[in-house]
Structures are given as structure tokens and as C-alpha cells.
MDTraj code that builds the backbone (N, CA, C; nanometers):
import mdtraj as md
import numpy as np

residues = "MET LYS SER VAL SER ALA ALA GLY ALA LYS SER ALA ALA LEU ASP LEU LYS ARG SER LEU MET GLU THR TYR ALA ILE ASN GLU LYS ALA ASN GLN LEU LEU LEU ALA ASN VAL SER GLU GLU ALA TRP GLY ALA ALA PRO PRO VAL GLY LYS GLY ARG SER ILE ALA GLY ILE ALA ALA HIS ILE HIS ASN VAL ARG LEU MET TRP LEU ALA ALA ALA ASP LYS SER ALA ALA ALA ASP LYS SER ALA LYS LEU PRO ALA LYS LEU ASP ALA GLU LYS ALA THR ARG ALA GLU VAL MET GLU SER LEU ALA LYS SER ALA ALA ALA MET GLN LYS LEU ILE GLN LYS GLY LEU ASP ASP PRO ALA GLY LYS VAL PRO ASN PHE LYS PRO ASP VAL VAL ALA PHE VAL GLY TYR LEU ILE ALA HIS ASP SER HIS HIS ARG GLY GLN ILE GLY ALA LEU ALA ARG GLN VAL GLY HIS SER ILE PRO ALA LYS ALA GLY PHE GLY LEU TRP GLU TRP GLY ALA LEU TRP LYS ASP CYS GLY PHE THR ARG".split()
xyz = np.array([
    [-3.5151, 0.9066, 2.8035],
    [-3.5325, 0.8327, 2.9011],
    [-3.4466, 0.8493, 3.0151],
    [-3.5051, 0.8832, 3.1806],
    [-3.4865, 0.8835, 3.2537],
    [-3.4402, 0.7924, 3.4105],
    [-3.3482, 0.7372, 3.4321],
    [-3.3183, 0.6529, 3.4907],
    [-3.3431, 0.7232, 3.6395],
    [-3.2980, 0.6631, 3.7404],
    [-3.2728, 0.6737, 3.8843],
    [-3.1742, 0.6166, 3.9164],
    [-3.0278, 0.6375, 3.9695],
    [-2.9308, 0.6019, 4.0234],
    [-2.9623, 0.5640, 4.2042],
    [-2.9124, 0.5126, 4.2213],
    [-2.9313, 0.4364, 4.4313],
    [-2.9063, 0.5636, 4.4450],
    [-2.8709, 0.6848, 4.4560],
    [-2.9009, 0.8029, 4.4455],
    [-2.9948, 0.8485, 4.5078],
    [-3.0668, 0.8193, 4.4354],
    [-3.1937, 0.8525, 4.3908],
    [-3.2621, 1.0341, 4.2967],
    [-3.0754, 1.0444, 4.2399],
    [-3.0584, 1.1666, 4.1433],
    [-3.0796, 1.0759, 4.0247],
    [-3.1875, 1.1409, 3.9178],
    [-3.2058, 1.1127, 3.7824],
    [-3.0936, 1.1577, 3.6683],
    [-3.0917, 1.0699, 3.6073],
    [-2.9517, 1.0348, 3.4641],
    [-3.0237, 1.0172, 3.3213],
    [-2.9539, 1.0514, 3.2517],
    [-3.0263, 1.0352, 3.1461],
    [-2.9471, 0.9033, 3.0510],
    [-3.0737, 0.8396, 3.0118],
    [-3.0001, 0.7112, 2.9651],
    [-2.9141, 0.6966, 2.8630],
    [-2.7726, 0.6396, 2.8215],
    [-2.6311, 0.6871, 2.7019],
    [-2.7697, 0.6364, 2.5918],
    [-2.7665, 0.7034, 2.5118],
    [-2.7754, 0.7084, 2.3444],
    [-2.6335, 0.6728, 2.3438],
    [-2.6133, 0.5511, 2.2966],
    [-2.5265, 0.4785, 2.2089],
    [-2.4680, 0.5133, 2.1199],
    [-2.5277, 0.5566, 2.0457],
    [-2.5508, 0.6034, 1.8339],
    [-2.4579, 0.7281, 1.9241],
    [-2.5778, 0.8033, 1.9240],
    [-2.5116, 0.9387, 1.9521],
    [-2.2744, 0.9298, 2.0338],
    [-2.3731, 0.8176, 2.1407],
    [-2.1510, 0.8233, 2.2283],
    [-2.0416, 0.7731, 2.1149],
    [-2.0901, 0.6816, 2.0499],
    [-1.9726, 0.6496, 1.9106],
    [-2.0128, 0.7700, 1.8304],
    [-2.1060, 0.8235, 1.7800],
    [-2.0080, 0.9453, 1.6679],
    [-1.9936, 1.0044, 1.7426],
    [-1.9724, 1.0811, 1.8422],
    [-1.9223, 1.2122, 1.9230],
    [-1.7210, 1.1439, 1.9719],
    [-1.7434, 1.0229, 1.9971],
    [-1.6632, 0.9848, 1.9787],
    [-1.5783, 0.9745, 1.8909],
    [-1.5799, 0.9388, 1.7951],
    [-1.5365, 0.9422, 1.6521],
    [-1.4658, 1.1295, 1.6309],
    [-1.5533, 1.1574, 1.6410],
    [-1.5413, 1.3523, 1.6770],
    [-1.4054, 1.3669, 1.7935],
    [-1.4221, 1.3244, 1.8812],
    [-1.3030, 1.3128, 2.0218],
    [-1.2029, 1.2767, 1.9513],
    [-1.1917, 1.1609, 1.8735],
    [-1.0529, 1.0990, 1.7979],
    [-1.0246, 1.1814, 1.7548],
    [-1.1210, 1.2451, 1.6508],
    [-0.9999, 1.3409, 1.5095],
    [-1.0006, 1.4646, 1.6069],
    [-1.0596, 1.5405, 1.7197],
    [-0.9998, 1.6097, 1.7751],
    [-0.8911, 1.5964, 1.7845],
    [-0.8622, 1.4996, 1.8446],
    [-0.7402, 1.4578, 1.9020],
    [-0.5599, 1.4792, 1.8009],
    [-0.6477, 1.4108, 1.6767],
    [-0.5439, 1.3487, 1.5830],
    [-0.5103, 1.5841, 1.5526],
    [-0.6348, 1.5964, 1.5663],
    [-0.5537, 1.7620, 1.4866],
    [-0.5448, 1.8663, 1.6062],
    [-0.5541, 1.8582, 1.7382],
    [-0.4208, 1.8634, 1.8505],
    [-0.3230, 1.8481, 1.8760],
    [-0.3093, 1.7199, 1.8204],
    [-0.1660, 1.7211, 1.7894],
    [-0.0647, 1.7235, 1.6943],
    [-0.1473, 1.7275, 1.5577],
    [-0.0460, 1.7469, 1.4247],
    [-0.0426, 1.9360, 1.4401],
    [-0.1290, 2.0193, 1.4798],
    [-0.0906, 2.1617, 1.5155],
    [-0.0300, 2.1779, 1.6114],
    [0.0317, 2.1163, 1.6961],
    [0.1353, 2.0774, 1.7992],
    [0.2884, 2.0423, 1.7191],
    [0.3125, 1.9332, 1.6446],
    [0.4683, 1.8883, 1.5088],
    [0.5212, 2.0754, 1.4840],
    [0.6127, 2.0665, 1.5507],
    [0.6888, 2.1588, 1.4939],
    [0.7121, 2.1107, 1.3467],
    [0.7580, 2.2280, 1.3119],
    [0.8457, 2.2513, 1.1458],
    [0.9128, 2.2063, 1.0948],
    [1.0148, 2.1859, 1.2281],
    [1.1599, 2.1689, 1.1648],
    [1.1171, 1.9499, 1.2169],
    [1.0285, 1.9209, 1.2989],
    [0.9643, 1.7913, 1.2842],
    [0.8977, 1.6839, 1.1838],
    [0.8111, 1.8103, 1.0951],
    [0.7235, 1.7815, 1.0316],
    [0.7597, 1.7049, 0.9075],
    [0.8813, 1.7293, 0.8350],
    [0.9169, 1.6161, 0.7781],
    [1.0613, 1.5894, 0.7763],
    [1.0952, 1.5928, 0.9092],
    [1.2308, 1.5711, 0.9591],
    [1.2009, 1.3910, 0.9481],
    [1.3091, 1.2860, 0.7784],
    [1.3559, 1.1419, 0.8375],
    [1.3663, 1.0383, 0.9883],
    [1.3038, 0.9766, 0.9553],
    [1.3134, 0.9263, 1.0785],
    [1.4896, 0.8864, 1.0843],
    [1.5249, 0.8522, 1.2188],
    [1.6655, 0.8470, 1.2235],
    [1.7178, 0.7461, 1.2016],
    [1.6681, 0.6027, 1.1729],
    [1.6877, 0.4574, 1.1008],
    [1.6879, 0.4824, 0.9961],
    [1.6327, 0.5890, 0.9130],
    [1.6750, 0.5449, 0.7834],
    [1.5698, 0.5039, 0.7325],
    [1.4586, 0.4492, 0.7314],
    [1.3527, 0.3913, 0.6925],
    [1.2366, 0.4259, 0.7880],
    [1.0979, 0.4336, 0.7581],
    [0.9803, 0.3798, 0.7766],
    [0.9324, 0.5753, 0.7415],
    [0.8229, 0.6240, 0.7427],
    [0.7742, 0.7228, 0.7771],
    [0.8256, 0.8652, 0.8178],
    [0.7792, 0.9942, 0.7760],
    [0.7934, 1.0761, 0.8496],
    [0.7040, 1.1591, 0.8952],
    [0.6694, 1.2102, 1.0244],
    [0.5510, 1.2539, 1.0717],
    [0.4364, 1.2827, 0.9447],
    [0.4893, 1.3814, 0.8338],
    [0.4321, 1.4212, 0.7371],
    [0.3240, 1.2773, 0.6170],
    [0.3867, 1.1567, 0.6172],
    [0.4165, 1.0193, 0.5870],
    [0.2750, 0.9544, 0.6419],
    [0.3028, 0.9968, 0.8134],
    [0.2230, 0.9056, 0.9196],
    [0.0927, 0.9526, 0.8575],
    [0.0708, 1.1087, 0.9201],
    [-0.0543, 1.1494, 0.8614],
    [-0.1325, 1.1574, 0.7848],
    [-0.0426, 1.1588, 0.6881],
    [-0.0988, 1.0890, 0.5528],
    [-0.1551, 0.9425, 0.5528],
    [-0.0909, 0.9063, 0.6000],
    [-0.1345, 0.7328, 0.5615],
    [-0.2672, 0.7421, 0.6438],
    [-0.3438, 0.8225, 0.7220],
    [-0.4316, 0.8230, 0.7959],
    [-0.5228, 0.8051, 0.7300],
    [-0.5320, 0.9192, 0.6377],
    [-0.6079, 0.9854, 0.6183],
    [-0.6450, 0.8859, 0.4697],
    [-0.5222, 0.8489, 0.4081],
    [-0.5433, 0.7224, 0.3087],
    [-0.6205, 0.6312, 0.3177],
    [-0.6181, 0.5385, 0.4372],
    [-0.6410, 0.3940, 0.4958],
    [-0.7991, 0.4720, 0.5150],
    [-0.8198, 0.5457, 0.5871],
    [-0.9771, 0.6230, 0.5747],
    [-1.0915, 0.5915, 0.4187],
    [-0.9348, 0.6671, 0.3013],
    [-1.0293, 0.6565, 0.1868],
    [-1.0124, 0.4822, 0.1723],
    [-0.9551, 0.4281, 0.1966],
    [-0.9513, 0.2738, 0.1348],
    [-1.0957, 0.2217, 0.2247],
    [-1.0876, 0.2507, 0.3243],
    [-1.2317, 0.2179, 0.3720],
    [-1.3960, 0.2812, 0.3476],
    [-1.3541, 0.4566, 0.2945],
    [-1.4958, 0.4744, 0.2516],
    [-1.4994, 0.4287, 0.1456],
    [-1.4244, 0.4080, 0.0352],
    [-1.4154, 0.2957, -0.1264],
    [-1.4722, 0.1076, -0.1036],
    [-1.4495, 0.0937, 0.0149],
    [-1.4487, -0.0706, -0.0001],
    [-1.6004, -0.0710, 0.0748],
    [-1.6220, 0.0133, 0.1392],
    [-1.7581, 0.0264, 0.2017],
    [-1.8751, 0.0289, 0.1177],
    [-1.8432, 0.1464, -0.0155],
    [-1.9246, 0.2279, -0.0814],
    [-1.8529, 0.2019, -0.2439],
    [-1.9027, 0.0998, -0.2771],
    [-1.8111, 0.0914, -0.4124],
    [-1.8833, 0.1705, -0.5178],
    [-1.9748, 0.2010, -0.5294],
    [-2.0659, 0.2974, -0.6039],
    [-1.9661, 0.4037, -0.5948],
    [-1.9701, 0.4666, -0.4678],
    [-1.9327, 0.6174, -0.4525],
    [-1.7771, 0.6254, -0.5133],
    [-1.6989, 0.5075, -0.4506],
    [-1.5613, 0.5498, -0.4836],
    [-1.5809, 0.4872, -0.6654],
    [-1.6622, 0.5114, -0.7446],
    [-1.6401, 0.4824, -0.8983],
    [-1.6933, 0.6107, -0.9242],
    [-1.8280, 0.6800, -0.8395],
    [-1.8486, 0.8082, -0.8938],
    [-1.7760, 0.9094, -0.8234],
    [-1.7312, 0.9819, -0.9274],
    [-1.6081, 1.1167, -0.9404],
    [-1.7008, 1.2118, -0.8964],
    [-1.9313, 1.2545, -0.8870],
    [-1.9643, 1.3253, -0.7758],
    [-1.9445, 1.2749, -0.6606],
    [-1.9371, 1.2094, -0.6198],
    [-1.9630, 1.1358, -0.4825],
    [-1.8654, 1.2397, -0.3838],
    [-1.7374, 1.3040, -0.3827],
    [-1.6380, 1.3144, -0.3777],
    [-1.6004, 1.3813, -0.2905],
    [-1.5350, 1.2340, -0.2477],
    [-1.4341, 1.1716, -0.1748],
    [-1.3794, 1.2487, -0.1600],
    [-1.2489, 1.3078, 0.0013],
    [-1.1580, 1.4101, -0.0223],
    [-1.0421, 1.2989, -0.0887],
    [-0.9249, 1.3974, -0.1397],
    [-0.8350, 1.3314, -0.2689],
    [-0.7141, 1.2388, -0.1430],
    [-0.6868, 1.1309, -0.1827],
    [-0.5588, 1.1301, -0.1801],
    [-0.4234, 1.1948, -0.1055],
    [-0.4031, 1.2049, -0.0479],
    [-0.2781, 1.3021, -0.0084],
    [-0.1221, 1.2045, -0.0553],
    [-0.0302, 1.2381, -0.0853],
    [0.0938, 1.2325, -0.1525],
    [0.2024, 1.2505, 0.0051],
    [0.2460, 1.2186, 0.0266],
    [0.3222, 1.2479, 0.2109],
    [0.4063, 1.3383, 0.1259],
    [0.4699, 1.2888, 0.0147],
    [0.6052, 1.3918, -0.0240],
    [0.5675, 1.5764, -0.0379],
    [0.4408, 1.5469, -0.0802],
    [0.4259, 1.6926, -0.1066],
    [0.3973, 1.8029, -0.0255],
    [0.2690, 1.7148, 0.0743],
    [0.1534, 1.7262, 0.0722],
    [0.2130, 1.8155, 0.2129],
    [0.1322, 1.9667, 0.2475],
    [0.2028, 2.0631, 0.3577],
    [0.1225, 1.9899, 0.4758],
    [0.1314, 2.0817, 0.6254],
    [0.0361, 2.0387, 0.7409],
    [-0.1054, 2.1245, 0.6852],
    [-0.1293, 2.1650, 0.6214],
    [-0.2494, 2.2813, 0.6382],
    [-0.3301, 2.1391, 0.5612],
    [-0.2846, 2.1119, 0.4504],
    [-0.3350, 2.0452, 0.3408],
    [-0.3635, 1.8739, 0.4319],
    [-0.2752, 1.8479, 0.4987],
    [-0.2782, 1.7360, 0.5471],
    [-0.4260, 1.7801, 0.7382],
    [-0.3881, 1.8066, 0.7516],
    [-0.5286, 1.8549, 0.8429],
    [-0.6562, 1.8513, 0.7900],
    [-0.6583, 1.9547, 0.7123],
    [-0.7745, 1.9310, 0.6154],
    [-0.8057, 1.8247, 0.6125],
    [-0.7236, 1.7902, 0.5292],
    [-0.8204, 1.6126, 0.4346],
    [-0.8694, 1.5458, 0.5126],
    [-0.7830, 1.5159, 0.6402],
    [-0.7970, 1.4703, 0.7935],
    [-0.9391, 1.4919, 0.7769],
    [-0.9870, 1.6162, 0.8373],
    [-1.0712, 1.6642, 0.8669],
    [-1.2153, 1.6297, 0.7703],
    [-1.1658, 1.5795, 0.6349],
    [-1.2860, 1.5917, 0.5321],
    [-1.2934, 1.4591, 0.5590],
    [-1.2284, 1.3578, 0.5709],
    [-1.1870, 1.2041, 0.5560],
    [-1.2684, 1.1313, 0.6854],
    [-1.2950, 1.2778, 0.7768],
    [-1.3059, 1.1948, 0.9539],
    [-1.5001, 1.2659, 0.9744],
    [-1.5744, 1.3626, 0.8134],
    [-1.6280, 1.3471, 0.8320],
    [-1.7740, 1.2432, 0.7340],
    [-1.6472, 1.2645, 0.6075],
    [-1.7168, 1.0838, 0.5129],
    [-1.7493, 1.0102, 0.6123],
    [-1.5638, 0.9694, 0.7013],
    [-1.5927, 0.8005, 0.8013],
    [-1.7411, 0.8464, 0.9020],
    [-1.7780, 0.9626, 0.9334],
    [-1.8805, 1.0085, 1.0299],
    [-1.9845, 0.8992, 0.9783],
    [-2.0699, 0.9834, 0.8533],
    [-2.0944, 1.0081, 0.7877],
    [-2.1153, 0.7979, 0.7158],
    [-2.0314, 0.7565, 0.6987],
    [-2.0223, 0.5710, 0.6901],
    [-2.0882, 0.4933, 0.8249],
    [-2.0229, 0.5536, 0.9282],
    [-2.0237, 0.5402, 1.0705],
    [-2.1719, 0.5569, 1.1617],
    [-2.2818, 0.6830, 1.0133],
    [-2.4095, 0.6818, 1.0528],
    [-2.4547, 0.5884, 0.9865],
    [-2.4228, 0.5441, 0.8694],
    [-2.4699, 0.4289, 0.8119],
    [-2.5010, 0.3207, 0.8373],
    [-2.3607, 0.3249, 0.9543],
    [-2.3791, 0.1275, 0.9975],
    [-2.4502, 0.1016, 1.1355],
    [-2.4523, 0.3017, 1.1524],
    [-2.5669, 0.2472, 1.3212],
    [-2.7253, 0.2734, 1.2943],
    [-2.7852, 0.3174, 1.1789],
    [-2.8974, 0.2657, 1.1538],
    [-2.9564, 0.2062, 1.0482],
    [-2.8679, 0.1134, 1.0351],
    [-2.8836, -0.0360, 0.9331],
    [-2.9303, -0.0819, 1.0707],
    [-3.0596, -0.2041, 1.0263],
    [-3.1190, -0.2763, 1.1887],
    [-2.9724, -0.3904, 1.3098],
    [-2.8882, -0.4380, 1.1512],
    [-2.8093, -0.5234, 1.1628],
    [-2.6664, -0.4516, 1.2771],
    [-2.6338, -0.3467, 1.2458],
    [-2.4854, -0.3172, 1.2510],
    [-2.3627, -0.2597, 1.1598],
    [-2.4272, -0.3298, 1.0315],
    [-2.3439, -0.3493, 0.9282],
    [-2.2643, -0.2690, 0.9035],
    [-2.1012, -0.2675, 0.8257],
    [-2.0684, -0.1757, 0.6994],
    [-2.0098, -0.2403, 0.6594],
    [-2.0003, -0.2208, 0.5085],
    [-2.0153, -0.2756, 0.4247],
    [-1.8597, -0.3804, 0.4279],
    [-1.8326, -0.4845, 0.4450],
    [-1.6504, -0.5231, 0.3677],
    [-1.6185, -0.5324, 0.4731],
    [-1.6563, -0.5122, 0.6022],
    [-1.6128, -0.4816, 0.7317],
    [-1.6861, -0.5868, 0.8533],
    [-1.6216, -0.7093, 0.9674],
    [-1.6452, -0.7510, 0.9708],
    [-1.6140, -0.7525, 1.1884],
    [-1.7364, -0.7193, 1.3026],
    [-1.8744, -0.7965, 1.2742],
    [-1.9135, -0.6763, 1.2868],
    [-1.9113, -0.5843, 1.3013],
    [-1.9902, -0.4415, 1.3379],
    [-1.9925, -0.3294, 1.3528],
    [-2.0512, -0.1725, 1.3468],
    [-2.0211, -0.1017, 1.3236],
    [-1.9478, -0.0278, 1.4466],
    [-1.9254, -0.1157, 1.5574],
    [-1.8708, -0.0940, 1.6838],
    [-1.7615, -0.1380, 1.6493],
    [-1.7985, -0.2576, 1.6464],
    [-1.5830, -0.2860, 1.6106],
    [-1.5493, -0.1855, 1.5188],
    [-1.6222, -0.1435, 1.3962],
    [-1.5460, -0.0973, 1.3000],
    [-1.5000, 0.1069, 1.3484],
    [-1.5594, 0.1321, 1.4770],
    [-1.5386, 0.2482, 1.5391],
    [-1.4068, 0.2295, 1.6488],
    [-1.4046, 0.1086, 1.6923],
    [-1.3146, 0.0396, 1.7404],
    [-1.2018, 0.0652, 1.7443],
    [-1.2000, 0.0311, 1.5395],
    [-1.0899, -0.0085, 1.4583],
    [-0.9913, 0.0942, 1.3624],
    [-1.1317, 0.2066, 1.3785],
    [-1.0713, 0.3742, 1.3454],
    [-1.0056, 0.3917, 1.4349],
    [-1.0326, 0.3518, 1.4923],
    [-1.0272, 0.4577, 1.6646],
    [-0.8191, 0.4163, 1.6706],
    [-0.8284, 0.2617, 1.7246],
    [-0.6757, 0.1838, 1.7531],
    [-0.5877, 0.3025, 1.6312],
    [-0.6408, 0.2626, 1.5193],
    [-0.5914, 0.2458, 1.4383],
    [-0.5059, 0.3831, 1.3625],
    [-0.6088, 0.5090, 1.4112],
    [-0.5788, 0.6713, 1.4486],
    [-0.4667, 0.6712, 1.6211],
    [-0.4872, 0.6141, 1.6576],
    [-0.4423, 0.6375, 1.8181],
    [-0.2927, 0.5420, 1.7979],
    [-0.2939, 0.4273, 1.6887],
    [-0.1565, 0.3694, 1.7224],
    [-0.0580, 0.4840, 1.6423],
    [-0.0913, 0.5327, 1.5521],
    [-0.0414, 0.6160, 1.4932],
    [0.0062, 0.7656, 1.5111],
    [-0.0780, 0.8017, 1.6299],
    [-0.1140, 0.9785, 1.7264],
    [0.1107, 0.9298, 1.7748],
    [0.0405, 0.8008, 1.8444],
    [0.1778, 0.7295, 1.9295],
    [0.2899, 0.7439, 1.8552],
    [0.2685, 0.6303, 1.6944],
    [0.4485, 0.6504, 1.6110],
    [0.4735, 0.8306, 1.6942],
    [0.3443, 0.9543, 1.6329],
    [0.3820, 1.0706, 1.5809],
    [0.4288, 1.0884, 1.6771],
    [0.4180, 1.0773, 1.8463],
    [0.5332, 1.1809, 1.9163],
    [0.6134, 1.1242, 1.9343],
    [0.6891, 0.9538, 1.9546],
    [0.8262, 0.9336, 1.9484],
    [0.9089, 1.0125, 1.8561],
    [0.8397, 0.9802, 1.7189],
    [0.9247, 1.0117, 1.5921],
    [0.8961, 1.1777, 1.6190],
    [0.8744, 1.2513, 1.6390],
    [0.9029, 1.4154, 1.7359],
    [0.9735, 1.4036, 1.7952],
    [1.0096, 1.3198, 1.9427],
    [1.0910, 1.3314, 1.9986],
    [1.2297, 1.2443, 1.9656],
    [1.2044, 1.1072, 1.9131],
    [1.3173, 1.1497, 1.8492],
    [1.4055, 1.1892, 1.7372],
    [1.3619, 1.2915, 1.7209],
    [1.4340, 1.4422, 1.5956],
    [1.4190, 1.5576, 1.7035],
    [1.4539, 1.5129, 1.7827],
    [1.4599, 1.6344, 1.9166],
    [1.3661, 1.7379, 1.8845],
    [1.2506, 1.7088, 1.8575],
    [1.1576, 1.8209, 1.8450],
    [0.9971, 1.7063, 1.8819],
    [0.9735, 1.6804, 2.0600],
    [0.8787, 1.6766, 2.1305],
    [0.7688, 1.7869, 2.1086],
    [0.6631, 1.6707, 2.1234],
    [0.4956, 1.7676, 2.1347],
    [0.5162, 1.8487, 2.2893],
    [0.4923, 1.9930, 2.2332],
    [0.4542, 2.0542, 2.3624],
    [0.4017, 1.9213, 2.4851],
    [0.4263, 2.0341, 2.5744],
    [0.3609, 1.8438, 2.6638],
    [0.2137, 1.9165, 2.7316],
    [0.1709, 2.0069, 2.7045],
    [0.0588, 2.0708, 2.7332],
    [-0.0064, 2.0162, 2.6465],
    [0.0248, 1.9610, 2.5138],
    [-0.0598, 1.9529, 2.4005],
    [-0.0722, 1.7693, 2.4192],
    [0.0520, 1.7462, 2.4400],
    [0.0698, 1.5928, 2.4302],
    [-0.0357, 1.5312, 2.5890],
    [-0.0200, 1.5736, 2.6690],
    [-0.1777, 1.5586, 2.7635],
    [-0.3016, 1.5651, 2.7918],
    [-0.2874, 1.6825, 2.6494],
    [-0.4372, 1.7449, 2.6187],
    [-0.5221, 1.6370, 2.4928],
    [-0.4178, 1.5527, 2.4994],
    [-0.4372, 1.4129, 2.3742],
    [-0.5327, 1.3647, 2.5108],
    [-0.4839, 1.3475, 2.5697],
    [-0.6106, 1.2874, 2.6665],
    [-0.7010, 1.3244, 2.7495],
    [-0.6868, 1.4948, 2.6900],
    [-0.8652, 1.4958, 2.7927],
    [-0.9437, 1.4763, 2.6960],
    [-0.9812, 1.3830, 2.6939],
    [-1.1309, 1.3398, 2.6638],
    [-1.2402, 1.4265, 2.6927],
    [-1.2351, 1.4465, 2.7826],
    [-1.4453, 1.5531, 2.8159],
    [-1.3611, 1.6975, 2.7908],
    [-1.2344, 1.7502, 2.7794],
    [-1.2450, 1.8773, 2.7798],
    [-1.2608, 1.8221, 2.5482],
    [-1.1582, 1.7707, 2.4792],
    [-1.1664, 1.7401, 2.3563],
    [-1.3309, 1.7634, 2.3183],
    [-1.3675, 1.6868, 2.3877],
    [-1.5453, 1.6882, 2.3440],
    [-1.5726, 1.7628, 2.3918],
    [-1.5857, 1.8877, 2.4427],
    [-1.6466, 2.0056, 2.5047],
    [-1.5590, 2.1267, 2.3205],
    [-1.4879, 2.0816, 2.3256],
    [-1.4063, 2.1369, 2.2006],
    [-1.5431, 2.1131, 2.0528],
    [-1.4996, 1.9858, 2.0888],
    [-1.6218, 1.9348, 1.9291],
    [-1.7255, 2.0384, 1.9309],
    [-1.7614, 2.0888, 2.0896],
    [-1.8774, 2.1877, 2.0608],
    [-1.9959, 2.1251, 2.1460],
    [-1.9873, 2.0096, 2.2433],
    [-2.0969, 1.9002, 2.1908],
    [-2.0995, 1.8582, 2.3549],
    [-2.2459, 1.8806, 2.4188],
    [-2.2850, 1.9294, 2.5656],
    [-2.4122, 1.8180, 2.5888],
    [-2.4154, 1.8386, 2.7036],
    [-2.5021, 1.7850, 2.7439],
    [-2.6172, 1.8040, 2.9176],
])
top = md.Topology()
chain = top.add_chain()
for i, resn in enumerate(residues, 1):
    res = top.add_residue(resn, chain, resSeq=i)
    for name in ("N", "CA", "C"):
        top.add_atom(name, md.element.get_by_symbol(name[0]), res)
traj = md.Trajectory(xyz[None], top)
């Protein structure tokens, strides 16, 4: 369906379902960009105040919270070992490569759950209220909060995220293209 703007140019109508799915993919692309740019020295460094999570621990936490939601939304998948949910991460032992791979896998599993919510006539995600749009908002807010923590912690331990990557986290149009999306 095409709509006509005030200037007379034709534009495609917004596909909210596609847009929500793409937005969640962009969010994960931002996670991957950030983690790829954390220095080795900062990756496992303890927080300077002596309590709290390391960057590795924060990144593992993002993945593990996704697993919690996947289990809460589909009890049968959590009980069925053949459902192939990604494994929970041990933040003390997981390498950056393992964390990044696990995050990619849990993001893909979350995208399937989001799609199920979008396909539901009422937009429901089991055990989350009010609906799938709020669920996507929650997921992105959670990841974004922890991206901020990672950036702050990297700076606190003396190994800031490179400026190009830091600014790149805000370039959602570029991240969208990096995901392979076009219109």
C-alpha cells in the first residue's frame, strides 16, 4: 500500500511487524559492535569499586536473561532438551568469542519469540504484559542499560571503547544496513 505525502511523493506504508523485527536485530548488532571493541584488558577487569560484574559478566548476564525469558514464555521448550535453547553462560569462564556467539544465538531465539507474539492476534507474549511491542521495548531497554554499563566500566578501568565504535552504537541507520536490510 502506498500513501501520498503532502509534497505528492509516494511512500510505502509502515510495516510495523517488520520494523519491530528489524529494530531488535539492530539492537543485537549494536551489542556485537560494542563487544567487538572492548579491549582484552577491560574484558575481564574487576570493577574499580570491588563489587559488581566485569564486562564479561555483564555481557553473559544479557544472554542469561534472554534465556530466562525464553524459558518463561515457553515452558515446553525449556523442558524439551531438543528445543536447542542456547546454553547458559558462566561469566567467570566464558571467552569473548563464546559470549558473542551465545548472544547471537539467544537473539535469534528471541526473534522467534517476538515473531510468535507478532503473529498472535492479541500480540501476546506468554508471561509478559502487556504485549509484544512492550516486550521488544523491554528487551532493548535491558540491553541498552547494560551497553551503557559496559562503556562506563571500560572507561573506569582505563580502556575506553574507541570513539568510532562508541558513536557507531548510535548510528542505527548504518547498523540497519549492516544487518542486510534494504527498502
